[in-house]
One Martini backbone bead per residue (centre of mass of N, CA, C, O) as a GRO file, in nm:
protein
  408
    1UNK     BB    1   2.383  -0.316  -1.068
    2UNK     BB    2   2.467  -0.033  -0.961
    3UNK     BB    3   2.762   0.094  -0.870
    4UNK     BB    4   2.676   0.255  -0.623
    5UNK     BB    5   2.511   0.029  -0.487
    6UNK     BB    6   2.740  -0.174  -0.476
    7UNK     BB    7   2.936  -0.012  -0.298
    8UNK     BB    8   2.747   0.028  -0.060
    9UNK     BB    9   2.689  -0.268  -0.004
   10UNK     BB   10   2.980  -0.359   0.044
   11UNK     BB   11   3.041  -0.167   0.279
   12UNK     BB   12   2.817  -0.267   0.470
   13UNK     BB   13   2.904  -0.560   0.482
   14UNK     BB   14   3.185  -0.509   0.595
   15UNK     BB   15   3.091  -0.360   0.856
   16UNK     BB   16   2.923  -0.630   0.951
   17UNK     BB   17   3.098  -0.896   0.869
   18UNK     BB   18   2.965  -0.963   0.586
   19UNK     BB   19   2.874  -1.140   0.332
   20UNK     BB   20   2.662  -1.190   0.082
   21UNK     BB   21   2.626  -1.491   0.144
   22UNK     BB   22   2.569  -1.464   0.447
   23UNK     BB   23   2.322  -1.281   0.426
   24UNK     BB   24   2.154  -1.477   0.249
   25UNK     BB   25   2.152  -1.703   0.483
   26UNK     BB   26   1.980  -1.535   0.631
   27UNK     BB   27   1.670  -1.631   0.808
   28UNK     BB   28   1.420  -1.880   0.787
   29UNK     BB   29   1.511  -2.164   0.648
   30UNK     BB   30   1.360  -2.190   0.380
   31UNK     BB   31   1.296  -2.400   0.137
   32UNK     BB   32   1.163  -2.500  -0.149
   33UNK     BB   33   0.961  -2.704  -0.029
   34UNK     BB   34   0.836  -2.508   0.175
   35UNK     BB   35   0.738  -2.292  -0.026
   36UNK     BB   36   0.548  -2.475  -0.193
   37UNK     BB   37   0.368  -2.528   0.091
   38UNK     BB   38   0.290  -2.262   0.162
   39UNK     BB   39   0.082  -2.107   0.420
   40UNK     BB   40  -0.144  -2.000   0.616
   41UNK     BB   41  -0.098  -1.963   0.995
   42UNK     BB   42  -0.256  -1.678   1.043
   43UNK     BB   43  -0.530  -1.538   1.233
   44UNK     BB   44  -0.695  -1.215   1.280
   45UNK     BB   45  -0.854  -0.987   1.444
   46UNK     BB   46  -1.066  -0.716   1.312
   47UNK     BB   47  -1.141  -0.582   1.553
   48UNK     BB   48  -1.510  -0.577   1.563
   49UNK     BB   49  -1.602  -0.750   1.300
   50UNK     BB   50  -1.526  -1.081   1.314
   51UNK     BB   51  -1.286  -1.093   1.152
   52UNK     BB   52  -1.035  -1.335   1.025
   53UNK     BB   53  -0.737  -1.257   0.897
   54UNK     BB   54  -0.491  -1.294   0.701
   55UNK     BB   55  -0.180  -1.181   0.756
   56UNK     BB   56  -0.148  -1.249   0.450
   57UNK     BB   57  -0.269  -1.050   0.185
   58UNK     BB   58  -0.459  -0.967  -0.109
   59UNK     BB   59  -0.342  -0.769  -0.366
   60UNK     BB   60  -0.542  -0.662  -0.671
   61UNK     BB   61  -0.405  -0.429  -0.859
   62UNK     BB   62  -0.259  -0.669  -1.076
   63UNK     BB   63  -0.474  -0.852  -1.187
   64UNK     BB   64  -0.496  -1.144  -1.445
   65UNK     BB   65  -0.657  -1.374  -1.271
   66UNK     BB   66  -0.859  -1.621  -1.119
   67UNK     BB   67  -0.657  -1.850  -1.052
   68UNK     BB   68  -0.493  -1.698  -0.834
   69UNK     BB   69  -0.718  -1.673  -0.630
   70UNK     BB   70  -0.766  -1.977  -0.591
   71UNK     BB   71  -0.481  -2.038  -0.494
   72UNK     BB   72  -0.490  -1.854  -0.246
   73UNK     BB   73  -0.724  -1.994  -0.106
   74UNK     BB   74  -0.578  -2.270  -0.089
   75UNK     BB   75  -0.345  -2.122   0.100
   76UNK     BB   76  -0.550  -1.929   0.306
   77UNK     BB   77  -0.653  -1.688   0.179
   78UNK     BB   78  -0.930  -1.438   0.288
   79UNK     BB   79  -0.815  -1.150   0.180
   80UNK     BB   80  -0.943  -0.898  -0.059
   81UNK     BB   81  -0.801  -0.626  -0.243
   82UNK     BB   82  -0.997  -0.388  -0.421
   83UNK     BB   83  -1.112  -0.212  -0.734
   84UNK     BB   84  -1.247  -0.040  -0.995
   85UNK     BB   85  -0.935   0.084  -1.072
   86UNK     BB   86  -0.812  -0.234  -1.115
   87UNK     BB   87  -0.920  -0.297  -1.371
   88UNK     BB   88  -1.016  -0.653  -1.365
   89UNK     BB   89  -1.024  -0.742  -1.068
   90UNK     BB   90  -1.326  -0.783  -0.998
   91UNK     BB   91  -1.385  -0.988  -1.221
   92UNK     BB   92  -1.185  -1.209  -1.130
   93UNK     BB   93  -1.300  -1.245  -0.848
   94UNK     BB   94  -1.581  -1.324  -0.945
   95UNK     BB   95  -1.494  -1.584  -1.086
   96UNK     BB   96  -1.382  -1.716  -0.829
   97UNK     BB   97  -1.639  -1.707  -0.649
   98UNK     BB   98  -1.806  -1.898  -0.838
   99UNK     BB   99  -1.597  -2.149  -0.755
  100UNK     BB  100  -1.596  -2.106  -0.469
  101UNK     BB  101  -1.603  -2.187  -0.132
  102UNK     BB  102  -1.719  -1.999   0.119
  103UNK     BB  103  -1.798  -1.682   0.122
  104UNK     BB  104  -1.807  -1.633   0.443
  105UNK     BB  105  -1.468  -1.688   0.438
  106UNK     BB  106  -1.455  -1.443   0.233
  107UNK     BB  107  -1.287  -1.129   0.196
  108UNK     BB  108  -1.421  -0.821   0.054
  109UNK     BB  109  -1.248  -0.527  -0.060
  110UNK     BB  110  -1.344  -0.203  -0.157
  111UNK     BB  111  -1.426   0.104  -0.338
  112UNK     BB  112  -1.496   0.449  -0.362
  113UNK     BB  113  -1.518   0.424  -0.709
  114UNK     BB  114  -1.405   0.433  -1.042
  115UNK     BB  115  -1.365   0.263  -1.365
  116UNK     BB  116  -1.061   0.403  -1.407
  117UNK     BB  117  -0.793   0.541  -1.471
  118UNK     BB  118  -0.526   0.621  -1.288
  119UNK     BB  119  -0.538   0.984  -1.179
  120UNK     BB  120  -0.449   1.107  -0.903
  121UNK     BB  121  -0.736   1.004  -0.763
  122UNK     BB  122  -0.992   1.070  -0.964
  123UNK     BB  123  -1.160   0.798  -0.907
  124UNK     BB  124  -1.226   0.907  -0.647
  125UNK     BB  125  -1.465   0.995  -0.449
  126UNK     BB  126  -1.594   1.313  -0.399
  127UNK     BB  127  -1.688   1.594  -0.305
  128UNK     BB  128  -2.031   1.593  -0.444
  129UNK     BB  129  -2.119   1.330  -0.408
  130UNK     BB  130  -2.382   1.134  -0.404
  131UNK     BB  131  -2.555   0.896  -0.255
  132UNK     BB  132  -2.637   0.752  -0.519
  133UNK     BB  133  -2.341   0.727  -0.626
  134UNK     BB  134  -2.229   0.555  -0.404
  135UNK     BB  135  -2.426   0.322  -0.438
  136UNK     BB  136  -2.363   0.262  -0.737
  137UNK     BB  137  -2.067   0.184  -0.701
  138UNK     BB  138  -2.126  -0.070  -0.533
  139UNK     BB  139  -2.324  -0.213  -0.726
  140UNK     BB  140  -2.111  -0.243  -0.953
  141UNK     BB  141  -1.916  -0.415  -0.794
  142UNK     BB  142  -2.110  -0.652  -0.743
  143UNK     BB  143  -2.139  -0.730  -1.039
  144UNK     BB  144  -1.839  -0.792  -1.093
  145UNK     BB  145  -1.821  -0.995  -0.832
  146UNK     BB  146  -2.072  -1.178  -0.797
  147UNK     BB  147  -2.216  -1.041  -0.538
  148UNK     BB  148  -2.410  -0.926  -0.254
  149UNK     BB  149  -2.140  -0.841  -0.092
  150UNK     BB  150  -1.940  -0.645   0.114
  151UNK     BB  151  -1.720  -0.634   0.375
  152UNK     BB  152  -1.582  -0.371   0.243
  153UNK     BB  153  -1.551  -0.010   0.227
  154UNK     BB  154  -1.351   0.251   0.087
  155UNK     BB  155  -1.188   0.540   0.179
  156UNK     BB  156  -0.947   0.627  -0.042
  157UNK     BB  157  -0.656   0.795  -0.025
  158UNK     BB  158  -0.597   0.978   0.208
  159UNK     BB  159  -0.383   1.263   0.139
  160UNK     BB  160  -0.332   1.373  -0.176
  161UNK     BB  161  -0.367   1.650  -0.044
  162UNK     BB  162  -0.275   1.944   0.146
  163UNK     BB  163  -0.581   1.973   0.225
  164UNK     BB  164  -0.712   1.895   0.515
  165UNK     BB  165  -1.013   1.979   0.496
  166UNK     BB  166  -1.073   1.835   0.231
  167UNK     BB  167  -0.998   1.547   0.330
  168UNK     BB  168  -1.191   1.543   0.570
  169UNK     BB  169  -1.448   1.578   0.400
  170UNK     BB  170  -1.420   1.307   0.253
  171UNK     BB  171  -1.408   1.122   0.501
  172UNK     BB  172  -1.695   1.284   0.624
  173UNK     BB  173  -1.913   1.257   0.420
  174UNK     BB  174  -2.251   1.264   0.446
  175UNK     BB  175  -2.318   1.107   0.184
  176UNK     BB  176  -2.144   0.863   0.248
  177UNK     BB  177  -2.268   0.791   0.525
  178UNK     BB  178  -2.556   0.751   0.420
  179UNK     BB  179  -2.487   0.529   0.218
  180UNK     BB  180  -2.368   0.330   0.419
  181UNK     BB  181  -2.623   0.285   0.586
  182UNK     BB  182  -2.797   0.180   0.353
  183UNK     BB  183  -2.610  -0.056   0.271
  184UNK     BB  184  -2.617  -0.200   0.540
  185UNK     BB  185  -2.925  -0.238   0.562
  186UNK     BB  186  -2.921  -0.405   0.276
  187UNK     BB  187  -2.651  -0.598   0.283
  188UNK     BB  188  -2.400  -0.477   0.088
  189UNK     BB  189  -2.250  -0.398   0.354
  190UNK     BB  190  -2.053  -0.421   0.656
  191UNK     BB  191  -1.800  -0.215   0.624
  192UNK     BB  192  -1.593   0.065   0.718
  193UNK     BB  193  -1.311   0.219   0.551
  194UNK     BB  194  -0.962   0.342   0.553
  195UNK     BB  195  -0.694   0.516   0.368
  196UNK     BB  196  -0.320   0.579   0.369
  197UNK     BB  197  -0.015   0.724   0.181
  198UNK     BB  198  -0.057   1.000   0.130
  199UNK     BB  199   0.160   1.276   0.160
  200UNK     BB  200  -0.075   1.390   0.359
  201UNK     BB  201  -0.173   1.374   0.682
  202UNK     BB  202  -0.204   1.078   0.778
  203UNK     BB  203  -0.222   1.075   1.088
  204UNK     BB  204  -0.455   1.283   1.138
  205UNK     BB  205  -0.663   1.139   0.952
  206UNK     BB  206  -0.664   0.864   1.100
  207UNK     BB  207  -0.750   0.986   1.367
  208UNK     BB  208  -1.021   1.091   1.274
  209UNK     BB  209  -1.135   0.816   1.203
  210UNK     BB  210  -1.110   0.680   1.480
  211UNK     BB  211  -1.279   0.911   1.641
  212UNK     BB  212  -1.559   0.916   1.479
  213UNK     BB  213  -1.704   0.608   1.466
  214UNK     BB  214  -1.731   0.510   1.144
  215UNK     BB  215  -1.479   0.315   1.157
  216UNK     BB  216  -1.363  -0.022   1.157
  217UNK     BB  217  -1.106   0.042   0.968
  218UNK     BB  218  -0.754   0.071   0.883
  219UNK     BB  219  -0.503   0.169   0.605
  220UNK     BB  220  -0.181   0.218   0.648
  221UNK     BB  221   0.119   0.312   0.607
  222UNK     BB  222   0.377   0.057   0.704
  223UNK     BB  223   0.722   0.069   0.810
  224UNK     BB  224   1.074   0.046   0.895
  225UNK     BB  225   1.133   0.370   0.767
  226UNK     BB  226   0.871   0.514   0.906
  227UNK     BB  227   0.643   0.674   1.091
  228UNK     BB  228   0.660   0.769   1.414
  229UNK     BB  229   0.330   0.830   1.457
  230UNK     BB  230   0.169   0.569   1.393
  231UNK     BB  231   0.169   0.413   1.666
  232UNK     BB  232  -0.036   0.608   1.795
  233UNK     BB  233  -0.271   0.534   1.610
  234UNK     BB  234  -0.277   0.231   1.670
  235UNK     BB  235  -0.334   0.249   1.973
  236UNK     BB  236  -0.605   0.398   1.947
  237UNK     BB  237  -0.745   0.191   1.775
  238UNK     BB  238  -0.733  -0.042   1.976
  239UNK     BB  239  -0.882   0.107   2.212
  240UNK     BB  240  -1.148   0.141   2.000
  241UNK     BB  241  -1.175  -0.120   1.802
  242UNK     BB  242  -0.989  -0.056   1.558
  243UNK     BB  243  -0.869  -0.172   1.287
  244UNK     BB  244  -0.552  -0.305   1.127
  245UNK     BB  245  -0.402  -0.247   0.809
  246UNK     BB  246  -0.122  -0.299   0.619
  247UNK     BB  247   0.085  -0.098   0.399
  248UNK     BB  248   0.375  -0.047   0.241
  249UNK     BB  249   0.603  -0.259   0.372
  250UNK     BB  250   0.864  -0.228   0.149
  251UNK     BB  251   0.995   0.053   0.118
  252UNK     BB  252   0.997   0.055  -0.225
  253UNK     BB  253   1.115  -0.211  -0.342
  254UNK     BB  254   1.473  -0.219  -0.365
  255UNK     BB  255   1.602  -0.525  -0.348
  256UNK     BB  256   1.751  -0.567  -0.630
  257UNK     BB  257   2.039  -0.443  -0.491
  258UNK     BB  258   2.046  -0.717  -0.324
  259UNK     BB  259   2.201  -1.001  -0.145
  260UNK     BB  260   1.931  -1.193  -0.166
  261UNK     BB  261   1.709  -1.401  -0.132
  262UNK     BB  262   1.427  -1.489  -0.245
  263UNK     BB  263   1.205  -1.315  -0.022
  264UNK     BB  264   1.367  -1.221   0.231
  265UNK     BB  265   1.295  -0.926   0.260
  266UNK     BB  266   0.987  -0.948   0.258
  267UNK     BB  267   0.959  -1.129   0.510
  268UNK     BB  268   1.087  -0.929   0.704
  269UNK     BB  269   0.884  -0.697   0.658
  270UNK     BB  270   0.634  -0.850   0.744
  271UNK     BB  271   0.725  -0.925   1.035
  272UNK     BB  272   0.751  -0.640   1.134
  273UNK     BB  273   0.454  -0.553   1.105
  274UNK     BB  274   0.330  -0.813   1.263
  275UNK     BB  275   0.471  -0.745   1.546
  276UNK     BB  276   0.230  -0.563   1.575
  277UNK     BB  277  -0.051  -0.595   1.766
  278UNK     BB  278  -0.243  -0.396   1.593
  279UNK     BB  279  -0.182  -0.585   1.352
  280UNK     BB  280  -0.368  -0.812   1.162
  281UNK     BB  281  -0.260  -0.725   0.868
  282UNK     BB  282  -0.156  -0.753   0.522
  283UNK     BB  283  -0.108  -0.589   0.205
  284UNK     BB  284  -0.011  -0.758  -0.102
  285UNK     BB  285   0.095  -0.783  -0.406
  286UNK     BB  286  -0.031  -1.029  -0.637
  287UNK     BB  287   0.107  -1.189  -0.952
  288UNK     BB  288   0.191  -1.487  -0.849
  289UNK     BB  289   0.271  -1.799  -0.742
  290UNK     BB  290   0.553  -1.716  -0.647
  291UNK     BB  291   0.462  -1.517  -0.433
  292UNK     BB  292   0.343  -1.728  -0.246
  293UNK     BB  293   0.607  -1.886  -0.202
  294UNK     BB  294   0.772  -1.635  -0.085
  295UNK     BB  295   0.565  -1.510   0.142
  296UNK     BB  296   0.420  -1.738   0.329
  297UNK     BB  297   0.659  -1.817   0.527
  298UNK     BB  298   0.584  -1.559   0.722
  299UNK     BB  299   0.351  -1.687   0.841
  300UNK     BB  300   0.347  -1.684   1.189
  301UNK     BB  301   0.623  -1.538   1.220
  302UNK     BB  302   0.890  -1.421   1.372
  303UNK     BB  303   1.106  -1.181   1.447
  304UNK     BB  304   1.441  -1.176   1.376
  305UNK     BB  305   1.766  -1.093   1.383
  306UNK     BB  306   1.811  -1.149   1.078
  307UNK     BB  307   1.582  -0.977   0.977
  308UNK     BB  308   1.685  -0.709   1.096
  309UNK     BB  309   1.947  -0.709   0.935
  310UNK     BB  310   1.817  -0.677   0.662
  311UNK     BB  311   1.670  -0.406   0.724
  312UNK     BB  312   1.921  -0.243   0.804
  313UNK     BB  313   2.060  -0.265   0.533
  314UNK     BB  314   1.845  -0.130   0.366
  315UNK     BB  315   1.832   0.138   0.523
  316UNK     BB  316   2.129   0.219   0.474
  317UNK     BB  317   2.120   0.214   0.157
  318UNK     BB  318   1.819   0.397   0.137
  319UNK     BB  319   1.796   0.653   0.316
  320UNK     BB  320   1.882   0.868   0.058
  321UNK     BB  321   1.651   0.738  -0.162
  322UNK     BB  322   1.386   0.711   0.004
  323UNK     BB  323   1.065   0.821  -0.038
  324UNK     BB  324   0.845   0.873   0.209
  325UNK     BB  325   0.549   0.764   0.217
  326UNK     BB  326   0.378   1.035   0.386
  327UNK     BB  327   0.547   1.276   0.459
  328UNK     BB  328   0.564   1.590   0.311
  329UNK     BB  329   0.782   1.810   0.420
  330UNK     BB  330   0.838   1.961   0.127
  331UNK     BB  331   0.568   2.101   0.022
  332UNK     BB  332   0.597   2.402   0.155
  333UNK     BB  333   0.873   2.496  -0.002
  334UNK     BB  334   0.736   2.532  -0.279
  335UNK     BB  335   0.653   2.810  -0.470
  336UNK     BB  336   0.527   2.637  -0.728
  337UNK     BB  337   0.361   2.375  -0.626
  338UNK     BB  338   0.514   2.115  -0.626
  339UNK     BB  339   0.449   1.762  -0.604
  340UNK     BB  340   0.694   1.589  -0.489
  341UNK     BB  341   0.583   1.332  -0.350
  342UNK     BB  342   0.413   1.227  -0.587
  343UNK     BB  343   0.633   1.209  -0.802
  344UNK     BB  344   0.811   1.004  -0.640
  345UNK     BB  345   0.589   0.790  -0.629
  346UNK     BB  346   0.562   0.747  -0.935
  347UNK     BB  347   0.856   0.659  -0.968
  348UNK     BB  348   0.825   0.407  -0.796
  349UNK     BB  349   0.620   0.267  -0.975
  350UNK     BB  350   0.807   0.261  -1.223
  351UNK     BB  351   1.094   0.145  -1.104
  352UNK     BB  352   0.990  -0.072  -0.865
  353UNK     BB  353   0.689  -0.186  -0.966
  354UNK     BB  354   0.633  -0.177  -1.289
  355UNK     BB  355   0.406   0.079  -1.321
  356UNK     BB  356   0.416   0.273  -1.581
  357UNK     BB  357   0.136   0.366  -1.671
  358UNK     BB  358   0.031   0.476  -1.406
  359UNK     BB  359   0.261   0.679  -1.361
  360UNK     BB  360   0.224   0.849  -1.626
  361UNK     BB  361  -0.070   0.928  -1.585
  362UNK     BB  362  -0.034   1.071  -1.316
  363UNK     BB  363   0.168   1.284  -1.410
  364UNK     BB  364  -0.009   1.405  -1.644
  365UNK     BB  365  -0.242   1.511  -1.430
  366UNK     BB  366  -0.082   1.734  -1.335
  367UNK     BB  367  -0.070   2.074  -1.303
  368UNK     BB  368   0.233   2.038  -1.187
  369UNK     BB  369   0.559   1.998  -1.284
  370UNK     BB  370   0.904   1.999  -1.335
  371UNK     BB  371   0.899   2.248  -1.522
  372UNK     BB  372   0.865   2.452  -1.274
  373UNK     BB  373   1.188   2.417  -1.193
  374UNK     BB  374   1.296   2.599  -1.387
  375UNK     BB  375   1.554   2.802  -1.258
  376UNK     BB  376   1.596   2.687  -0.982
  377UNK     BB  377   1.821   2.794  -0.705
  378UNK     BB  378   1.714   2.691  -0.419
  379UNK     BB  379   1.607   2.406  -0.321
  380UNK     BB  380   1.398   2.386  -0.077
  381UNK     BB  381   1.309   2.088  -0.087
  382UNK     BB  382   1.586   1.971  -0.006
  383UNK     BB  383   1.615   2.117   0.271
  384UNK     BB  384   1.332   1.992   0.384
  385UNK     BB  385   1.451   1.717   0.394
  386UNK     BB  386   1.490   1.482   0.660
  387UNK     BB  387   1.657   1.252   0.459
  388UNK     BB  388   1.864   1.373   0.244
  389UNK     BB  389   1.759   1.405  -0.035
  390UNK     BB  390   1.812   1.440  -0.388
  391UNK     BB  391   1.559   1.600  -0.510
  392UNK     BB  392   1.635   1.732  -0.775
  393UNK     BB  393   1.746   1.476  -0.923
  394UNK     BB  394   1.487   1.305  -0.882
  395UNK     BB  395   1.299   1.487  -1.044
  396UNK     BB  396   1.450   1.471  -1.312
  397UNK     BB  397   1.427   1.163  -1.342
  398UNK     BB  398   1.120   1.150  -1.335
  399UNK     BB  399   1.065   1.325  -1.583
  400UNK     BB  400   1.211   1.148  -1.790
  401UNK     BB  401   1.038   0.891  -1.741
  402UNK     BB  402   0.729   1.015  -1.735
  403UNK     BB  403   0.785   1.178  -2.033
  404UNK     BB  404   0.861   0.980  -2.270
  405UNK     BB  405   0.544   0.930  -2.319
  406UNK     BB  406   0.231   0.880  -2.441
  407UNK     BB  407  -0.045   0.761  -2.258
  408UNK     BB  408  -0.355   0.605  -2.321
   0.00000   0.00000   0.00000
């Protein structure tokens, strides 16, 4: 633990009247034996789709084996989120589906995108893509997945540029909508969904999706530290029968500097998101069987006072450290056009998620990086941050990390 984080953590613990040991003892009360047997205990209706998804569901963005998928199915997970640009994720899920029983009880969601390295969203199909290309993207996913249909296909990561009209055009692209109708008619997809983790206009874009009548469910970033307007979007979605799946529920996943039992913070964050009646389930990246052991004890469980205490401690410790994915309030302040929010998100992937290659590739793909900040004496981006983050120093740290070497 860094000295600064240690001192902050100690001070916060003292203020709350708890020792690190005491705080670690608060939580679910699940022991090792319970975690080893943990499985999904709640399934919820996802809008009007007829699907009942596991409340804690499988994000396959860093999947490395089909065996883990089979183990998750055995633990009760029935919803798997993948994409063509998630490495070999679709292939591994396809291998698992070939061995699993009951395809009609397993839900597979993929994306309208291409199987290439993630570079700042450029693998996502953009306006100008033809209907035939949208259809081909899904058919290629089906080949990799070794299945006849997708339960859902996403228009993914809406809001990655500050141009609202451009993002809205991708969201409601007539070529995409025409392809979707043809794919539905052919039985190759069942539902259309969309997602956003910002950093631009997440709430208004998700509202556009909800009101359009084209989308069966949405997947916004949603956690205990940000997005005061998201609950309004969720309420309207529920009123219109549009389902909601939450993502980015760990608010930066910085719990490594905290004195909690393994999985305690994550379970508290899961329960916070699932406590909202509009949220049918959440997607979290699963990388190992240990993740299943640590995460699944939260399934079907209520948010407790001790869970909230854990989240409050995290929020106090990282309030001026965590760049809220989806905020974007600083973006209009930089005269050089530096995409501050995206750069700090890539740094989060690098430092907190351990996804160094993806982070460095994404940074390298930007038209303007932190080099453009050289000589800036204004730091308007820092003044514009509503969360008082030291934006200048965070950008400098991101540049040092993400420019360390050339990633093939």
